[in-house]
C-alpha positions as CSV (number, residue, x, y, z in Angstrom):
1,X,63.3,96.6,61.0
2,X,66.5,98.4,61.8
3,X,64.7,100.5,64.4
4,X,63.3,97.4,65.9
5,X,66.8,95.9,66.2
6,X,68.0,99.1,67.7
7,X,65.2,99.0,70.3
8,X,66.0,95.4,71.2
9,X,69.7,96.3,71.6
10,X,68.8,99.3,73.7
11,X,66.5,97.2,75.9
12,X,69.3,94.6,76.3
13,X,71.8,97.3,77.4
14,X,69.2,98.7,79.8
15,X,68.5,95.3,81.3
16,X,72.3,94.5,81.5
17,X,72.9,97.9,83.3
18,X,70.1,97.1,85.7
19,X,71.5,93.7,86.4
20,X,74.9,95.2,86.9
21,X,73.5,97.8,89.3
22,X,71.6,95.1,91.2
23,X,74.7,93.0,91.5
24,X,76.8,95.8,93.2
25,X,77.6,95.3,96.8
26,X,77.5,98.2,99.4
27,X,80.1,98.2,102.1
28,X,80.0,100.9,104.9
29,X,83.2,101.9,106.6
30,X,83.1,103.8,109.9
31,X,86.1,105.4,111.5
32,X,87.6,108.7,112.5
33,X,88.3,110.7,109.4
34,X,88.7,114.0,111.3
35,X,90.1,115.1,114.7
36,X,93.1,113.8,116.6
37,X,92.6,110.2,115.5
38,X,91.9,110.9,111.8
39,X,95.0,109.0,110.8
40,X,93.1,105.8,111.5
41,X,90.5,106.7,109.0
42,X,93.1,107.2,106.3
43,X,94.8,103.9,107.3
44,X,91.5,102.1,106.8
45,X,90.7,103.9,103.5
46,X,94.1,103.2,102.0
47,X,94.0,99.6,102.9
48,X,90.4,99.0,101.8
49,X,90.9,100.6,98.5
50,X,94.2,99.0,97.9
51,X,92.6,95.6,98.5
52,X,89.8,96.3,96.0
53,X,92.3,97.6,93.5
54,X,94.4,94.5,93.4
55,X,91.3,92.5,92.8
56,X,90.7,94.5,89.6
57,X,88.2,96.8,91.2
58,X,85.6,94.1,91.8
59,X,85.1,91.5,94.4
60,X,84.1,88.1,93.0
61,X,82.8,89.9,89.9
62,X,80.7,92.4,91.8
63,X,81.1,96.1,91.8
64,X,81.7,97.4,95.3
65,X,80.4,100.7,96.5
66,X,82.4,102.0,99.5
67,X,80.5,104.4,101.8
68,X,82.6,106.1,104.5
69,X,81.3,107.7,107.6
70,X,83.3,109.8,110.1
71,X,82.9,109.0,113.8
72,X,85.5,111.7,114.8
73,X,86.8,109.7,117.7
74,X,85.4,107.9,120.7
75,X,81.7,108.7,120.1
76,X,79.3,105.9,120.9
77,X,76.0,107.7,120.3
78,X,77.3,109.4,117.1
79,X,78.6,106.1,115.8
80,X,75.3,104.4,116.5
81,X,73.5,107.1,114.5
82,X,75.9,106.8,111.6
83,X,75.5,103.0,111.5
84,X,71.8,103.3,111.6
85,X,71.9,105.6,108.6
86,X,74.1,103.3,106.7
87,X,71.8,100.3,107.4
88,X,68.4,102.0,106.9
89,X,69.1,104.8,104.4
90,X,72.1,103.5,102.4
91,X,71.0,99.8,102.7
92,X,74.6,98.5,103.1
93,X,75.3,94.8,102.7
94,X,78.4,94.8,105.0
95,X,79.9,97.1,107.6
96,X,83.5,97.4,108.5
97,X,85.8,99.6,110.6
98,X,85.6,100.7,114.3
99,X,88.7,102.0,116.0
100,X,87.3,102.4,119.5
101,X,85.7,99.7,121.6
102,X,82.9,102.0,123.0
103,X,81.8,102.8,119.4
104,X,81.7,99.1,118.4
105,X,79.7,98.2,121.6
106,X,77.2,100.9,121.0
107,X,76.4,99.6,117.5
108,X,76.1,95.9,118.4
109,X,72.2,96.0,119.0
110,X,71.7,97.5,115.6
111,X,73.9,94.9,114.0
112,X,72.1,92.1,115.8
113,X,68.6,93.4,114.8
114,X,69.5,94.2,111.2
115,X,71.6,91.0,110.7
116,X,74.4,93.0,109.0
117,X,77.7,91.1,108.8
118,X,80.2,93.4,110.4
119,X,84.0,93.2,110.5
120,X,85.9,94.9,113.3
121,X,89.1,96.3,111.8
122,X,90.7,97.5,115.1
123,X,88.7,97.8,118.3
124,X,90.4,95.5,120.8
125,X,88.3,94.7,123.9
126,X,87.7,91.0,124.3
127,X,84.0,90.9,124.6
128,X,83.0,92.8,121.4
129,X,82.3,89.8,119.2
130,X,80.1,88.3,122.0
131,X,77.8,91.3,121.7
132,X,76.4,90.3,118.2
133,X,76.2,87.1,116.2
134,X,77.1,89.2,113.2
135,X,80.5,90.5,114.4
136,X,83.8,89.1,113.2
137,X,87.2,90.6,114.1
138,X,90.4,90.8,112.0
139,X,92.4,92.9,114.4
140,X,93.5,91.6,117.9
141,X,92.6,91.8,121.5
142,X,94.7,93.1,124.4
143,X,94.5,89.7,126.1
144,X,95.7,88.0,122.9
145,X,98.9,90.0,122.7
146,X,99.5,90.6,126.4
147,X,99.2,87.1,127.9
148,X,102.3,85.7,125.9
149,X,104.3,88.8,126.8
150,X,103.5,88.5,130.5
151,X,104.6,84.8,130.4
152,X,107.8,85.7,128.5
153,X,108.7,88.5,131.0
154,X,108.2,86.2,134.0
155,X,110.4,83.5,132.4
156,X,113.1,86.0,131.7
157,X,113.8,87.3,135.1
158,X,111.3,90.2,135.4
159,X,109.8,90.0,138.9
160,X,108.3,93.4,139.7
161,X,106.3,95.5,137.2
162,X,104.1,98.6,137.2
163,X,101.2,98.6,134.8
164,X,100.4,102.0,133.2
165,X,97.3,102.2,130.9
166,X,94.9,104.7,129.5
167,X,91.8,104.7,131.7
168,X,89.1,103.3,129.3
169,X,87.8,99.9,128.3
170,X,90.8,98.6,126.3
171,X,93.3,100.0,128.8
172,X,91.5,98.3,131.7
173,X,91.4,95.1,129.6
174,X,95.2,95.3,129.1
175,X,95.8,95.9,132.7
176,X,93.6,93.0,133.8
177,X,95.2,90.7,131.2
178,X,98.8,91.5,132.3
179,X,98.0,91.3,136.0
180,X,96.2,87.9,135.7
181,X,99.0,86.2,133.7
182,X,102.0,87.8,135.3
183,X,100.9,87.0,138.9
184,X,100.0,83.5,137.8
185,X,103.5,83.2,136.4
186,X,105.1,84.2,139.7
187,X,105.6,87.9,139.2
188,X,104.4,90.9,141.2
189,X,102.5,94.0,140.0
190,X,103.7,96.6,142.5
191,X,101.4,99.4,141.3
192,X,98.7,100.0,138.7
193,X,98.6,103.5,137.1
194,X,95.6,104.6,135.1
195,X,96.0,107.7,133.0
196,X,93.0,109.8,131.8
197,X,92.2,109.8,128.0
198,X,92.9,113.5,127.9
199,X,96.4,113.3,129.3
200,X,99.0,115.3,127.5
201,X,101.6,115.6,130.3
202,X,102.9,112.1,131.2
203,X,105.8,113.3,133.4
204,X,103.9,112.9,136.7
205,X,102.9,109.3,135.8
206,X,106.4,108.2,134.7
207,X,107.9,109.7,137.9
208,X,105.6,107.5,139.9
209,X,106.7,104.5,137.9
210,X,110.4,105.5,138.4
211,X,109.9,105.7,142.1
212,X,108.0,102.4,142.4
213,X,111.0,100.1,142.6
214,X,109.8,98.1,139.6
215,X,112.1,96.5,137.1
216,X,109.7,97.3,134.2
217,X,106.6,99.0,133.1
218,X,103.9,97.4,131.0
219,X,101.9,100.0,129.2
220,X,98.9,100.4,126.9
221,X,97.9,103.7,125.2
222,X,95.6,104.4,122.2
223,X,97.5,105.1,119.0
224,X,98.6,108.6,118.1
225,X,99.7,111.5,120.3
226,X,99.5,109.5,123.6
227,X,102.1,107.1,122.5
228,X,104.5,109.9,121.5
229,X,103.9,111.7,124.8
230,X,104.4,108.6,127.0
231,X,107.6,107.4,125.3
232,X,109.0,110.9,125.3
233,X,108.3,111.2,129.1
234,X,109.8,107.7,129.6
235,X,113.0,108.9,127.8
236,X,113.2,112.4,129.3
237,X,112.8,111.2,132.9
238,X,115.6,108.6,132.6
239,X,113.5,105.5,133.3
240,X,115.8,103.3,131.1
241,X,118.9,104.5,132.9
242,X,117.1,103.9,136.2
243,X,116.7,100.2,135.2
244,X,113.0,100.4,134.4
245,X,112.5,98.4,131.1
246,X,109.7,99.3,128.7
247,X,107.2,96.7,127.5
248,X,104.0,97.2,125.5
249,X,102.0,96.2,122.5
250,X,101.1,98.9,119.8
251,X,103.1,101.7,121.4
252,X,105.8,101.6,118.7
253,X,103.2,101.7,115.9
254,X,104.7,102.2,112.4
255,X,102.5,105.3,111.9
256,X,104.5,107.2,114.6
257,X,107.7,105.2,114.8
258,X,110.0,107.5,112.9
259,X,108.8,110.4,115.0
260,X,110.2,108.8,118.2
261,X,113.8,109.0,117.1
262,X,116.5,107.3,119.2
263,X,114.2,107.3,122.2
264,X,112.5,104.2,120.7
265,X,115.6,102.1,120.2
266,X,115.4,99.0,122.3
267,X,111.8,99.3,123.3
268,X,110.2,95.9,123.4
269,X,106.6,95.0,122.5
270,X,104.5,91.9,121.8
271,X,102.2,92.3,118.8
272,X,100.6,90.5,115.9
273,X,102.1,92.6,113.0
274,X,105.2,94.3,112.0
275,X,105.8,96.1,108.7
276,X,109.2,94.4,108.7
277,X,107.5,90.9,108.7
278,X,109.4,88.8,106.2
279,X,106.9,87.2,103.9
280,X,105.7,87.4,100.3
281,X,102.2,88.2,101.5
282,X,103.5,91.2,103.5
283,X,105.6,92.5,100.6
284,X,102.5,92.3,98.3
285,X,100.5,94.2,101.0
286,X,103.1,96.9,101.4
287,X,103.4,97.3,97.6
288,X,99.6,97.5,97.1
289,X,99.4,100.2,99.8
290,X,102.2,102.3,98.2
291,X,100.5,101.9,94.8
292,X,97.3,103.3,96.3
293,X,99.0,106.2,98.1
294,X,102.6,107.2,98.4
295,X,102.1,108.2,102.0
296,X,100.2,105.0,103.0
297,X,101.5,103.2,106.1
298,X,101.6,99.4,106.7
299,X,100.7,99.0,110.3
300,X,98.3,97.1,112.6
301,X,95.3,99.2,111.6
302,X,95.9,99.0,107.8
303,X,96.5,95.2,108.0
304,X,93.3,94.9,110.0
305,X,91.4,96.7,107.3
306,X,93.1,94.7,104.5
307,X,92.2,91.4,106.1
308,X,88.8,92.7,106.9
309,X,88.2,93.3,103.2
310,X,89.5,89.8,102.5
311,X,86.8,88.4,104.9
312,X,84.1,90.5,103.2
313,X,85.4,89.3,99.8
314,X,84.9,85.7,100.9
315,X,81.4,86.5,102.2
316,X,80.5,88.1,98.9
317,X,81.9,85.1,97.0
318,X,80.0,82.6,99.2
319,X,76.7,84.4,98.8
320,X,77.0,85.3,95.1
321,X,76.7,89.0,96.1
322,X,73.2,88.5,97.4
323,X,72.1,89.4,100.9
324,X,72.3,86.2,102.9
325,X,73.7,87.0,106.4
326,X,73.5,83.5,107.8
327,X,75.4,82.0,104.9
328,X,78.0,84.9,105.1
329,X,78.6,84.3,108.8
330,X,78.7,80.5,108.4
331,X,81.5,81.0,105.7
332,X,83.4,83.3,108.1
333,X,83.7,80.6,110.7
334,X,85.6,78.3,108.4
335,X,88.1,80.9,107.1
336,X,91.9,80.5,107.2
337,X,94.4,82.3,105.0
338,X,97.9,83.7,104.7
339,X,97.8,87.3,106.0
340,X,100.6,89.8,105.7
341,X,101.0,89.2,109.4
342,X,101.4,85.4,108.9
343,X,98.9,82.4,108.9
344,X,95.6,83.3,110.4
345,X,92.1,81.7,110.9
346,X,88.8,82.7,112.4
347,X,87.8,80.9,115.6
348,X,84.3,79.5,114.8
349,X,83.3,79.8,118.5
350,X,84.3,83.5,119.0
351,X,84.5,84.8,115.5
352,X,87.8,86.4,116.5
353,X,91.1,86.0,114.6
354,X,93.7,83.4,115.7
355,X,97.2,84.6,114.8
356,X,100.8,84.5,115.7
357,X,102.1,87.0,118.3
358,X,105.7,88.2,118.0
359,X,108.2,89.6,120.5
360,X,109.6,92.7,118.8
361,X,112.3,95.2,119.5
362,X,112.9,98.6,117.8
363,X,116.1,98.7,115.7
364,X,117.5,100.7,112.9
365,X,117.5,99.2,109.4
366,X,118.5,101.1,106.3
367,X,118.3,104.4,108.2
368,X,114.7,103.7,109.4
369,X,113.4,102.5,112.7
370,X,111.6,99.1,112.5
371,X,109.9,96.7,114.8
372,X,112.2,93.7,114.4
373,X,110.5,90.4,115.2
374,X,112.8,88.6,117.6
375,X,110.6,85.4,118.1
376,X,107.1,84.1,117.5
377,X,105.0,83.0,120.4
378,X,102.9,80.9,117.9
379,X,99.2,81.0,117.3
380,X,97.2,82.8,120.0
381,X,93.5,82.9,120.6
382,X,91.6,85.6,122.5
383,X,92.6,84.6,126.0
384,X,90.3,87.2,127.4
385,X,87.1,85.4,126.5
386,X,88.4,82.2,128.0
387,X,89.2,84.1,131.2
388,X,85.7,85.5,131.4
């Protein structure tokens, strides 16, 4: 009799273990975990794992298996292969990540065919979410942050501007956004400079800007070494002293901000997040990151991943942890919440995040450089999709 009870108990444990295993949810995360853009992979990983940790290690009562894949950088064909492996071999339920627009665009047909709910943590070209019904974005677009900046510059006496962007999809998007809105607002773009992705010496480009007769430069570069190189060239070639003001978006990113030194003081950007944002939600976010890793950084990429996991969390909650892509995406379209960046919601028509955009200026606070929010431009949609 005792043996029979033991057998029943063993069977119950086995069934319970099987049910627990069946109830787990697999989330694939793709990003660069090696190479010159590897910091993005760490930013994603720290934020994703910090989010899961503050939920007690489970999302809506379900174990979460996080599967990371390294894209290495802008690598459309390689990213497509990795996504296919995650979908077919690993049988993921959700996909997240994507730093570079070309990578996200390359994966869109797979996402559409497999009906895999996918959250864009970073990639910023306007048309990404239009490429698959299963894409949702928690980052930003260049049009979203650039249009209110161009309007503000025109209202505040800036009449002649040079645009200087990295020559790839998001850079062209940024250039087009600025030109369209600045000219509409009465300004003049006197020159448009496109810099190759591999540029390491920015001096020739900033010399052209200095000689253009413009009052300001609007710039967009991918995060990392290009930002440092361009800002250093701007400072070393005396553009500020020559009366050419600096305006941008993510160029004073918190990941690199302290490396700029005094060259960054006074640089003005328009963006959707600052680590100095004064809110309880942001303080909770920063604390959770630091609890996960002492060297974790609160910036636009980590907040995109944090909010991306919040969206995946809500999809898991709505579907009971079961695979139901249509219900998951229907849930996404109704989402609104308090993010570390401020109040946000998902536009049901575009599946892109609507959020405040802030005018920021680099200042020193407590011995550290910070992106101080000077004013809010209020909730901004993706102006780029509307323009197209």
